[in-house]
C-alpha positions as CSV (number, residue, x, y, z in Angstrom):
1,M,76.7,70.4,107.1
2,I,80.2,69.3,108.2
3,G,81.8,71.1,105.2
4,F,79.8,74.3,105.8
5,V,80.7,74.4,109.5
6,L,84.4,73.7,108.7
7,S,84.4,76.5,106.1
8,V,82.9,79.0,108.4
9,I,85.4,78.2,111.1
10,L,88.3,78.3,108.7
11,T,87.2,81.7,107.5
12,A,86.5,83.1,111.0
13,I,89.9,82.2,112.5
14,P,92.0,84.3,110.0
15,F,89.4,87.2,110.2
16,W,89.8,87.1,114.0
17,A,93.6,86.9,113.8
18,V,93.8,89.9,111.5
19,M,91.2,92.1,113.3
20,T,92.6,91.6,116.8
21,G,96.3,91.3,115.9
22,A,96.5,88.3,118.3
23,L,99.4,86.6,116.5
24,G,101.8,89.5,116.8
25,D,103.8,90.3,113.7
26,T,102.4,90.3,110.2
27,Q,104.7,87.5,108.9
28,T,103.3,85.0,111.5
29,T,99.7,86.1,110.7
30,A,100.3,85.7,106.9
31,L,101.8,82.2,107.4
32,V,98.8,81.1,109.6
33,I,96.3,82.5,107.0
34,M,98.1,80.7,104.2
35,G,98.0,77.4,106.2
36,L,94.3,77.8,107.0
37,A,93.6,78.7,103.3
38,F,95.3,75.4,102.2
39,V,93.2,73.5,104.7
40,Q,90.0,75.2,103.5
41,I,90.9,74.3,99.9
42,V,91.1,70.6,101.0
43,V,87.8,70.9,102.9
44,H,86.1,72.4,99.8
45,M,87.5,69.7,97.5
46,I,86.3,66.8,99.8
47,Y,83.0,68.1,101.0
48,F,81.7,70.3,98.2
49,L,83.4,68.9,95.1
50,H,83.2,65.3,96.4
51,M,86.7,64.6,95.1
52,N,88.5,61.4,96.0
53,T,91.2,59.2,94.3
54,K,88.7,56.5,93.2
55,S,86.1,58.3,91.2
56,E,86.0,58.4,87.4
57,G,89.0,56.2,86.8
58,G,91.6,58.6,88.1
59,W,90.4,61.6,86.1
60,T,89.6,63.5,89.2
61,M,93.1,63.2,90.5
62,M,94.6,64.3,87.2
63,A,92.3,67.3,87.3
64,L,93.5,68.1,90.8
65,V,97.2,67.8,89.8
66,F,96.6,70.0,86.7
67,T,94.9,72.6,88.9
68,A,97.7,72.5,91.4
69,V,100.3,73.1,88.7
70,L,98.3,76.0,87.3
71,V,97.9,77.6,90.7
72,V,101.7,77.2,91.5
73,I,102.6,78.8,88.1
74,T,100.1,81.6,88.6
75,L,101.1,82.4,92.1
76,S,104.9,82.2,91.6
77,G,104.6,84.2,88.4
78,S,102.6,86.9,90.1
79,I,105.0,87.1,93.0
80,W,108.0,87.3,90.6
81,V,106.3,90.1,88.6
82,M,105.4,92.1,91.7
83,Y,108.9,91.7,93.2
84,H,110.6,92.9,90.0
85,M,108.1,95.7,89.4
86,N,108.9,96.9,93.0
87,T,112.6,96.5,92.5
88,N,113.1,97.9,89.0
89,M,110.3,100.5,88.6
90,M,110.0,102.3,91.9
91,P,112.3,105.2,92.3
92,D,114.6,105.3,95.3
93,M,113.2,108.1,97.5
94,A,116.5,108.8,99.3
95,A,118.4,109.3,96.0
96,Q,115.6,111.5,94.6
97,L,115.6,113.8,97.6
98,G,119.3,114.1,97.9
99,G,120.6,114.4,94.3
100,G,117.9,115.9,92.2
101,M,117.2,119.1,93.9
């Protein structure tokens, strides 16, 4: 029950922050949401997956490290691709309106 209640709270806070705009600018809201998402991942690992450092002779910790590496590679690669797609593939609207007509 503790894990469920924490998960609901950690989901409701970002939802409230986005819907009411209580935190002001979007950058602060995004940072708060990412921080709470990290806390929620930890809550899920502890309460639902029952992960700790002592179980199964350390294999659980190795699985956690492997998963963290994959998540970092996936997220950084996705951000890199989206940044370069935006920079290199999107036409500049000012140059298009001024020079091409």
